[in-house]
C-alpha positions in Angstrom: -16.6 81.8 62.6 -12.9 81.7 61.0 -11.6 85.7 60.0 -11.7 85.0 56.1 -10.9 87.8 54.1 -12.6 89.1 50.5 -10.5 90.7 47.7 -11.1 94.6 50.0 -12.0 93.9 53.6 -11.1 91.8 56.0 -14.3 91.3 57.6 -16.5 87.9 58.8 -18.1 86.5 56.5 -22.1 88.0 55.6 -24.9 85.5 54.2 -24.3 87.1 51.3 -20.5 86.1 51.1 -21.9 82.9 51.4 -24.5 82.9 48.6 -22.2 83.8 46.5 -19.6 81.4 47.0 -22.0 78.9 46.3 -23.6 80.5 42.8 -19.6 79.9 42.1 -19.8 76.0 43.4 -23.0 75.6 41.8 -22.0 76.5 37.9 -19.2 74.5 38.6 -21.2 71.8 39.5 -23.6 72.5 36.4 -20.4 73.2 33.9 -18.7 69.5 35.1 -22.2 67.7 35.1 -22.2 68.8 31.3 -19.0 68.4 30.6 -19.3 64.5 31.9 -22.2 64.3 29.5 -20.4 64.8 26.4 -17.2 62.7 27.7 -20.0 59.9 28.4 -22.0 60.5 25.2 -18.4 60.5 23.0 -17.6 57.0 25.2 -19.9 54.9 24.2 -20.4 56.0 20.5 -17.0 54.6 20.3 -16.5 51.6 23.1 -20.4 50.2 23.5 -19.2 47.3 25.7 -18.5 49.8 28.3 -20.9 50.0 31.7 -23.7 51.7 31.8 -24.4 54.8 33.3 -27.3 58.0 33.4 -26.3 61.0 31.4 -28.4 64.1 29.7 -28.7 63.6 26.3 -26.8 66.3 24.7 -27.1 65.9 20.7 -23.9 67.4 19.1 -22.4 67.1 16.2 -19.2 64.9 16.1 -16.9 68.6 14.9 -19.1 70.2 18.0 -17.0 67.7 20.7 -13.7 69.4 21.2 -15.1 73.1 21.1 -17.9 72.4 24.0 -15.5 70.1 26.0 -12.9 73.4 25.4 -15.5 76.0 26.4 -16.9 74.4 29.8 -13.5 73.7 30.9 -12.9 77.3 29.9 -15.9 78.0 32.1 -14.8 76.1 34.9 -10.8 77.6 35.4 -13.1 81.0 35.1 -14.9 80.1 38.1 -12.1 78.7 40.3 -9.7 81.6 39.3 -12.5 84.2 40.9 -13.0 81.9 44.2 -9.4 81.5 44.6 -8.9 85.6 43.8 -12.0 86.7 46.2 -11.9 84.1 48.5 -8.3 82.8 50.2 -7.4 80.3 52.1 -4.5 81.4 53.3 -4.9 83.6 56.7 -4.2 86.4 56.8 -1.5 88.9 58.4 -3.5 90.1 61.4 -6.4 90.3 63.5 -7.4 93.5 61.4 -6.0 95.0 58.3 -6.3 93.8 54.9 -5.2 90.3 53.4 -1.3 89.6 52.9 -0.4 86.9 50.3 2.5 84.9 52.2 6.1 85.6 50.9 7.0 83.5 47.6 9.5 79.8 48.6 12.4 79.6 47.3 12.7 77.4 44.2 13.2 73.5 44.5 17.0 72.8 45.1 19.3 70.2 43.0 16.9 69.4 40.1 18.2 65.7 38.5 16.3 65.0 35.5 17.3 61.8 33.7 15.6 59.7 30.8 16.1 56.3 29.3 14.7 54.5 26.6 12.9 50.3 26.5 11.8 49.3 23.0 10.1 51.7 21.5 9.4 54.2 24.7 11.1 56.1 26.4 10.7 57.5 29.7 11.9 61.2 32.4 12.2 61.0 36.1 12.2 64.4 37.7 13.5 64.9 41.0 15.2 67.5 43.4 15.3 68.9 46.9 12.7 70.9 48.6 13.5 74.4 49.1 15.1 76.1 51.7 11.9 77.5 53.5 12.9 80.3 56.4 10.6 82.3 58.8 7.4 81.7 60.4 5.4 83.7 57.1 5.9 80.5 55.4 3.0 78.3 55.6 4.8 75.1 54.7 1.5 73.0 55.1 0.7 74.5 52.2 3.6 73.9 49.6 3.2 71.8 46.2 5.0 71.7 43.7 4.4 72.2 39.7 6.5 70.2 37.4 7.0 71.6 33.9 7.2 69.5 30.8 8.0 71.5 27.6 9.0 70.0 24.2 11.1 71.4 22.2 13.2 70.9 18.9 17.2 70.2 18.7 17.7 74.1 17.9 15.4 75.5 21.7 11.8 75.5 20.1 9.2 75.3 21.4 7.2 72.6 19.2 4.0 71.4 21.9 1.8 72.9 24.7 3.6 72.6 27.6 2.4 69.5 29.8 2.2 70.6 33.6 2.1 68.2 37.0 0.5 69.8 39.9 1.9 68.0 42.9 -0.2 68.6 46.1 1.9 66.6 48.3 5.2 68.3 49.6 7.3 65.6 50.6 6.4 63.8 47.2 10.0 65.3 45.5 9.9 63.3 42.4 7.6 63.1 38.7 8.1 61.2 36.0 6.1 61.1 32.3 6.0 58.2 30.1 5.0 56.7 26.4 7.6 60.0 25.5 9.0 58.9 22.3 12.8 58.3 21.9 15.4 60.9 20.7 13.7 63.8 21.4 14.2 67.3 23.2 12.2 68.7 25.8 12.5 71.9 28.1 11.9 71.1 32.1 12.0 72.9 35.5 9.8 72.4 38.5 8.0 75.2 40.3 7.6 75.9 44.5 4.2 76.7 44.9 2.6 78.4 48.0 -1.5 78.8 48.3 -1.9 78.2 44.9 -0.6 82.2 44.0 3.0 82.4 45.1 5.5 80.2 43.1 9.1 80.3 41.9 10.8 77.9 39.1 14.6 76.7 39.1 15.7 76.8 36.3 15.1 74.7 33.1 17.0 72.4 31.9 16.7 70.7 28.2 17.0 66.5 27.8 16.9 64.7 24.8 15.4 61.3 25.6 17.3 58.9 24.5 17.5 56.3 20.9 16.2 53.0 21.2 19.0 50.2 21.0 19.1 49.0 17.5 19.0 45.6 16.6 22.1 43.7 15.0 22.9 44.4 11.2 21.9 41.7 8.7 23.6 40.0 5.9 27.3 40.5 6.6 29.0 39.5 3.9 32.8 39.7 2.7 33.3 41.3 -0.8 37.0 41.0 -1.4 40.6 39.6 -0.1 44.0 40.4 -0.4 47.5 39.6 1.3 46.6 42.0 3.8 43.1 43.5 3.5 40.0 42.0 3.6 36.4 44.1 2.4 33.2 43.7 4.0 29.4 45.2 3.7 26.2 44.2 5.4 22.9 46.1 5.6 21.4 48.2 8.3 19.8 47.0 11.7 15.9 46.3 11.5 15.1 48.5 14.2 17.3 50.7 13.9 16.8 54.8 15.0 19.1 57.1 14.4 22.4 55.3 14.9 26.3 56.8 15.6 27.9 54.3 14.6 29.2 50.8 13.1 31.7 48.5 15.5 33.9 45.8 13.7 35.1 43.3 16.0 37.7 41.2 14.6 40.0 38.1 15.7 42.8 36.6 14.1 43.1 32.9 14.2 47.1 33.6 16.3 44.3 35.3 19.4 44.7 38.7 18.2 41.6 41.0 18.7 40.5 44.5 17.0 37.8 46.9 16.7 37.0 49.7 13.9 34.6 52.2 13.8 32.5 53.6 10.9 30.0 56.6 10.6 26.6 55.0 10.4 26.1 56.3 6.9 28.8 53.7 5.9 28.1 50.2 5.3 31.1 48.6 4.1 34.7 49.3 5.0 38.6 47.4 4.6 40.5 46.3 7.2 44.0 46.8 6.6 46.9 46.1 7.7 46.1 42.0 8.0 48.1 38.8 8.1 48.3 36.9 5.2 47.5 33.5 5.2 45.3 34.1 8.3 41.4 33.1 9.0 39.7 36.1 10.8 35.9 35.8 12.6 34.4 39.2 11.6 31.2 40.5 13.5 29.1 44.0 13.4 27.3 46.2 15.8 25.7 49.0 15.8 24.7 51.9 18.0 22.7 54.5 19.4 23.3 57.1 22.0 21.6 54.8 24.8 23.7 52.1 23.8 25.3 49.3 22.2 23.1 46.9 19.8 23.5 43.0 19.6 25.9 41.8 17.1 25.3 39.9 13.5 26.2 36.9 13.3 30.1 36.2 12.6 31.4 35.4 8.9 34.9 33.6 8.5 37.0 35.2 6.0 40.8 33.7 5.3 43.2 36.6 3.6 45.5 35.9 0.6 48.4 33.7 1.1 51.9 35.5 0.0 55.4 34.4 -0.2 57.9 37.5 -0.3 60.8 37.6 -2.9 64.4 37.7 -2.6 65.7 41.6 -1.4 67.7 42.6 -4.5 70.7 44.2 -5.3 72.6 43.1 -1.7 75.8 44.7 -1.7 78.5 45.8 1.1 78.9 49.4 1.8 82.0 49.9 3.8 84.4 47.2 6.3 86.6 48.0 9.0 88.1 45.3 11.4 84.9 44.4 13.4 81.8 46.0 11.0 79.9 45.3 7.4 78.4 48.0 6.1 75.1 46.0 4.3 71.9 47.7 1.8 69.5 46.3 -0.5 66.9 47.6 -2.3 63.2 45.6 -2.2 61.9 43.1 -3.5 60.2 43.5 -7.1 56.7 44.6 -6.4 53.8 42.6 -8.0 49.8 42.8 -8.1 49.4 40.1 -5.6 52.2 41.2 -3.3 51.6 42.0 0.5 52.9 44.3 2.5 56.8 43.7 4.1 57.7 43.7 8.0 60.8 43.8 8.4 63.9 42.5 6.9 66.8 40.1 8.4 70.3 39.3 8.1 71.5 36.0 8.2 75.7 35.4 8.9 78.5 33.8 9.9 82.3 33.7 9.2 84.5 30.9 7.1 84.2 28.6 9.7 80.5 27.7 10.4 80.8 27.1 13.9 77.9 30.0 15.0 75.5 31.5 13.1 73.8 34.9 13.9 70.8 37.5 12.7 70.2 40.4 12.4 66.7 42.1 11.7 65.7 45.5 11.3 63.0 47.3 13.4 60.6 47.8 10.3 60.2 47.5 6.4 61.7 50.8 5.9 65.1 50.1 6.8 67.1 48.6 4.3 70.3 49.0 5.4 72.7 47.7 8.6 75.6 47.9 10.1 76.8 44.3 11.6 79.3 45.0 14.3 81.1 42.9 17.3 82.6 40.7 14.6 86.1 39.6 14.7 89.2 41.8 12.6 90.5 39.9 9.6 87.5 37.3 8.9 85.6 36.3 6.5 81.9 35.9 7.1 79.3 35.5 4.6 76.2 37.1 5.0 72.4 37.1 2.9 68.9 39.3 3.5 65.6 37.6 4.0 62.1 39.7 3.4 59.7 38.9 6.3 55.8 38.8 6.2 54.1 38.9 9.5 53.6 35.4 8.9 56.9 33.9 6.9 60.7 34.6 5.6 61.1 35.0 1.7 63.5 33.9 -0.6 67.1 34.7 0.5 69.2 37.0 -1.1 72.4 36.0 -3.1 75.0 35.6 -0.5 77.4 38.5 -0.1 81.4 37.2 1.1 83.1 39.9 2.8 86.5 39.4 5.2 87.1 42.6 7.9 89.6 44.8 7.9 93.0 43.6 9.3 94.6 44.6 12.7 97.2 44.5 14.8 97.3 41.4 17.4 96.0 41.0 20.6 98.4 41.2 23.8 101.2 37.8 24.3 99.7 35.3 26.9 100.7 34.4 30.5 103.6 36.2 30.3 106.1 35.7 33.6 109.6 36.8 34.3 112.1 35.3 36.3 115.2 34.7 37.3 118.1 33.8 35.1 121.5 34.2 36.9 122.4 33.6 40.7 126.2 35.3 40.5 126.7 38.5 39.7 124.9 41.1 37.5 121.6 39.5 37.5 119.9 38.7 34.7 115.8 38.2 34.6 114.2 35.6 31.8 110.8 36.2 30.3 108.2 33.4 29.1 104.7 33.9 27.5 102.2 32.2 25.3 101.6 34.1 21.9 98.2 36.1 21.5 94.7 34.6 21.4 94.0 36.8 18.2 97.0 36.9 16.4 94.8 37.9 13.1 97.0 36.7 10.1 100.7 35.1 10.5 103.3 37.3 13.2 106.0 38.8 12.0 107.5 39.1 15.1 107.6 40.3 19.3 109.2 43.8 19.6 110.1 44.1 24.2 110.8 47.2 25.6 112.3 47.4 28.5 114.0 49.2 31.0 114.7 50.5 35.3 110.8 51.7 35.4 110.4 55.7 34.8 113.9 55.3 33.4 115.2 54.8 29.9 113.9 52.0 27.6 115.2 49.8 25.3 114.1 48.2 22.8 114.6 43.9 21.0 112.5 42.4 18.4 112.0 38.6 18.8 111.6 35.6 16.6 107.4 35.2 16.1 108.6 31.3 17.0 110.2 31.9 19.9 108.4 32.3 22.9 111.6 32.7 25.8 113.5 35.6 25.9 117.0 36.5 28.6 116.9 40.0 29.3 120.9 42.1 29.4 122.3 42.1 32.4 120.9 44.1 35.3 121.3 46.9 38.2 121.5 45.6 40.8 118.1 46.7 43.6 116.4 48.1 40.5 112.8 47.7 39.6 112.8 47.1 36.0 109.5 46.9 33.3 109.2 44.9 30.5 106.6 45.7 27.3 106.3 43.0 25.2 104.9 43.0 22.0 103.1 41.4 18.9 103.3 42.4 15.7 101.9 41.1 12.1 101.6 42.9 8.9 99.3 45.4 10.4 101.7 46.4 13.2 102.0 46.3 16.9 98.8 46.0 18.9 98.3 46.4 23.2 101.7 44.4 25.5 101.4 42.7 27.7 103.5 44.3 31.0 105.6 42.4 34.1 108.2 43.6 36.2 111.3 41.9 37.7 113.6 43.0 41.1 116.6 42.5 41.5 118.2 41.6 44.6 120.4 44.2 46.6 124.1 43.0 46.8 127.8 44.1 48.1 129.4 46.0 45.6 133.1 45.3 45.4 134.9 48.5 43.0 138.9 47.6 42.7 140.8 50.7 43.1 142.3 52.7 40.2 140.6 51.2 37.1 142.3 52.2 33.7 141.5 51.8 29.8 144.1 52.3 27.3 142.8 51.2 23.4 145.8 49.8 21.3 145.7 48.1 17.8 148.1 44.8 17.9 150.9 44.8 15.2 149.7 40.9 15.3 145.9 40.7 14.6 145.3 43.9 13.5 142.5 44.6 15.9 141.7 46.9 18.6 142.2 45.9 21.9 141.0 47.0 25.3 143.7 47.0 28.8 142.3 47.6 31.4 144.3 47.8 34.8 143.7 47.9 38.2 144.4 48.0 41.9 145.0 45.7 44.8 142.0 44.8 47.1 141.8 45.1 50.7 140.0 42.0 51.2 139.2 38.8 50.7 138.2 37.9 46.7 138.0 35.4 44.0 137.8 37.1 41.5 137.0 40.1 38.8 134.2 40.1 36.9 134.6 43.2 33.3 131.6 44.5 32.1 132.1 46.9 29.1 129.8 47.5 25.4 130.9 50.4 23.1 128.7 53.7 24.1 125.8 54.7 22.5 123.1 58.0 22.6 120.1 55.5 22.0 120.6 52.5 23.9 120.7 49.1 21.8 123.3 47.0 22.6 123.9 44.8 25.4 127.2 44.4 27.9 129.7 41.8 27.5 130.9 40.2 30.2 134.9 38.8 30.8 135.2 36.6 33.8 138.6 36.4 35.4 138.8 33.5 38.2 142.4 35.1 39.7 142.0 37.4 42.9 145.9 38.6 42.3 145.3 39.2 39.0 145.7 43.3 37.8 144.9 43.4 33.7 143.3 42.4 31.3 143.0 42.6 27.8 139.8 42.4 25.7 139.4 42.5 21.9 136.9 44.7 20.6 135.3 44.7 16.7 134.1 48.6 16.8 137.3 50.2 16.4 135.6 53.7 15.9 133.4 53.9 18.4 134.1 54.4 22.0 133.7 51.7 25.0 132.5 51.9 28.6 133.8 49.2 31.0 133.2 49.0 34.6 135.0 45.8 36.9 133.7 44.5 39.6 135.6 42.4 42.6 133.5 39.2 43.3 133.6 36.9 46.8 132.2 33.7 46.1 129.7 31.9 48.5 128.1 28.8 49.1 125.6 27.9 45.8 122.2 29.0 45.9 119.9 27.4 42.7 117.7 29.2 40.9 114.2 30.8 42.5 112.6 30.4 39.3 109.1 29.4 39.3 107.4 27.3 36.3 105.6 28.7 33.7 101.7 28.4 34.2 101.3 26.0 31.1 
């Protein structure tokens, strides 16, 4: 016979041991039979149609039945406890010595608790992984589980007796409890049990069963409308549980959609910032912590129509050559006034050739700076207030001239040779500026040797051609042409002109004497020079009065006699000194002017 230990020894069972165990089992059977009879009698009183069975008659009053059941269950539990204590079913550590209880198993791992609510009933499912059992002293085949369900309140206090599920199959690692109340709280843990005596528990976890999913809100209705607002109200769902919020779904006729959320104690709301004169479809749904219920029946409602009045006190605040500043006041407020979304400014010039539009970012902006305008131009401005759907009446028209500015540069300026024989000259041609900004007064040309002294001359506004003074040979000249109006000169058009290199013949012994002609009473310059030792065709004499700031032009006197040795030059300004330059020349084969046609 196998060695089975009692509470105090480790020997082979005697007949007294067997008799003692048999006595316990007989009492357990007796208590169980008595409990079965009580349950049968009570069942027959309540449900007499159930199948008949033989049972000993036990005469108990209705009030004594629960006490009798509890007494017999207590006695059964007590006897089972004695058996487990005095006659352990687990093997001892050795053949001799007192029995040794196996070590306690580790607690289950990765305990997961899930809950769901369907209709008005909730359930909780607990799952876990087996404990990590190590060593040969742990009889894995004796492993069992216990799952503890303890009802608690929202503060963690126990509210009812705990429910314990014993799982004898070690391969079963999940348990569930059903028919729970929605939105209830439970504390749950799982224990690993070995040989019905050693137990290790997992950490307790709290779980709230989900609430029921509410039904749809009812009696959704409109309580009022304005141009940009709709007030609605509804009744709570017939089936609701504990609601977390209501969601209002809004869709407009132009396709836009949005949602609002309100707290569950509120069954009405006002939707703001809508578009005036627009149809909206509205529905409401209720939420619990278990999700969203169905939407209510939708309703259709239209916001009031609103036509904004004109902006007031439309005015010009400043002006320059290319910009105009404008300001205005909002339309006069009324009881039915809606939301102004933005303002716009329509404007054009006096020719009405193009129309432009400026928009403010929103209705808080009541001023604008219109840029990109043309100087010295008349513009007309008008302001409008806009809602989300339409523009209102226009303000009074404001006329404003932009400030004048100088003209733009003359166009297509060209320079070409104007004289083949020395000394050279340049001819300039051009077109008027694209923008004159008023009437042109004249042109001004600044010219001279590049990077040298500059001469300035005025040209009539009606003139589109100009001839230079006599120029030096083999030199680059620069010409800057400005157009002017009553405000001043604008930017210049610039062109350069290069003179050719020539063979210069200078006569010797050039002398100049000033004298007064007694007959004419005018001052004359007597110019003399020596002979030139090479073939020539004549002489050219350039002269002008001397100025520190060069303003005048050269005068030219040509003498077509190669034997000439003097020349008389009458002058107007007797009080000035003069500069005289004498050059001999020799004529070659005539060449045509190499000018080019203007591009226009």
